[in-house]
C-alpha positions, 0 to 999 in steps of 0.5 A, a space after each residue: 500500500 503506497 504511503 501518502 504524504 499529508 499536505 503541509 498546513 499553511 498559515 495565512 501570510 499575515 501570521 508570518 508578517 505579524 510575527 516578524 513585526 512583533 517588537 521583542 528583545 533589544 531594539 533601536 529607537 522606535 518613534 511613536 506617531 506623536 513624536 515620543 521616542 523609546 530605545 530599549 527592550 521589548 516583549 510582545 510589542 510592549 516596553 519590557 526590561 531596560 529602556 529609555 523614553 523621551 516625551 516630545 511634549 515636555 522633553 522629559 526623559 525616563 531611564 530605567 526598568 519597564 514591565 509590560 509597557 509601564 514603568 516598574 522597578 527602578 528608574 530616573 525621570 528628568 526634565 530639561 532646565 531652561 536656564 542651563 540647557 541641561 537635564 535636571 533630575 526630578 525623581 529617582 527611585 522605585 516605580 510600579 504601574 507607571 507611578 512612584 512606588 517604594 523608596 525614592 527621592 523627588 526634587 521640587 526645586 534645587 533646595 526643596 526635596 523629599 526622600 522616603 517611601 511612596 505609594 501610588 504617586 503619594 508620599 506614604 510611609 516614612 520619609 524626610 522632607 527638606 523645605 526651601 526655608 531650611 526646615 525639615 520634617 522627618 516621620 510618617 506620611 499618608 496620602 502625601 501629607 504628614 500623618 502619624 509620628 514625626 519631627 519638624 525642625 525649623 531653621 533656627 533649630 526649634 522643633 516639634 516632636 509628636 503626632 500629626 494628622 492631615 498635614 498638621 500637628 494634631 494630638 500629643 506633642 512637644 515643642 522645643 523653643 531652644 532659642 529661649 530655653 523653654 519646652 511646651 508639652 501638650 495637645 495640639 489641634 490643627 497646628 494650634 496648641 490647645 492645652 499643656 504645660 510650659 517649662 524652662 529648659 536650659 534657660 541660662 544657656 539659651 541665646 534669647 532667654 525670656 526676661 523672667 522664669 516661668 512662675 510656679 503653678 499654685 493649683 491644688 491638683 494641676 495634673 488632674 486639671 490638665 488631663 481632663 482638658 487634654 482628654 476633651 480635646 483628644 476625644 474631639 480630634 479622634 
């Protein structure tokens, strides 16, 4: 009995054309219709691996890791500086799904920047913010604002240590007036000290001490009075 060869199944030409057109592996610069440029690795027609993208609209450049078309991993985002003509780094750190995520540093200006944790493009977790006026906040963040425990130090070294909520001093905290040798400890509501105690601390060594020391309190039970007042403000702030 003769052996009959089965005919080969042929695929439509568009299958092979599509396969050849697929961007995968390391490629030279690819230009988008809008003028954006990408140089780097691909997988299944998506940016994947190491690569650099330049946006035509604003001149921004991202250089770092990609995963299935989105910035994921570690990368640096820079923009052209009109004054110097060079590129200035805006953010360097972790990314996830095209958003700042993990640990990274964001430069708002030459003298104002944040270094710490991010979640979904927001400052979230632990971080340190350096402000233009020389003050520094170090502590917890949530939804891009100071929230939790933190320390805020002014340029003159006076500082607040305590609780924050919604970007403001809220809850229990201490404010060290080192320039005049005093410390306030008590409860704060929306950046305003509501009730607490003020004591002298190294008043003789302060650069600008008060004229007179703080007088002694003559209440029968000042501790009980203070606790009652603090609890009222704390219950309202919850």
